[in-house]
C-alpha positions, 0 to 999 in steps of 0.5 A: 096448417095443422096445429102443433099438437096434431104434428105426430098424428099428421106425420104418423108418430105416437110421440116425438123425442129430441136429445140435444147436446151442446158442448163448449167446454173441453178442458183437457184438449184446450179446445173450448167453443163458444156457440155449441151450447147456445145453438143447442139451447135454441134448437131445444126451444124450437122443438119444445115450443114450436114443434110440439115435441113431448120430450126434449132433453137438453144436455150441456157440457156432458162427459163421456159417462153421461153420454154413454148413459144417454145412449143406454137409455135411448136404446133400452125398452125399460128405461125412461123415456121408453121409445117405440118403433112408432115414435120419432127421434131427433138427435142433435150434437154440437161440439168437437168431433174426430174422424175415424175409420171402420171396416165399413168405411169412414166414420166420425166420433163425438167428443164429450167434454172430458175427451183427452188428447190423442 
């Protein structure tokens, strides 16, 4: 088995990034969870220590503005971290979601910690 520090080389990636979100607290919808944040912490630890990811970002109980900012940073060619087409990305979310519909078919929505009842 190749050493962890050779993971990207073995898989053909320049760098590996992980964005891990766990949300337990939902004060506006009275729907708190207990395992989302611990699950996110554990995965972040595994990717950081056991898989050799260069960038592991763990976000806990984030609101909608923070989530939007994260997506803008991931998509931006100028904001850190700068992700290229030769990099790998893991995006993990543990928390509440909501089903929805688009013209293309069914879809789901991620609910931030400040989600309001619908």
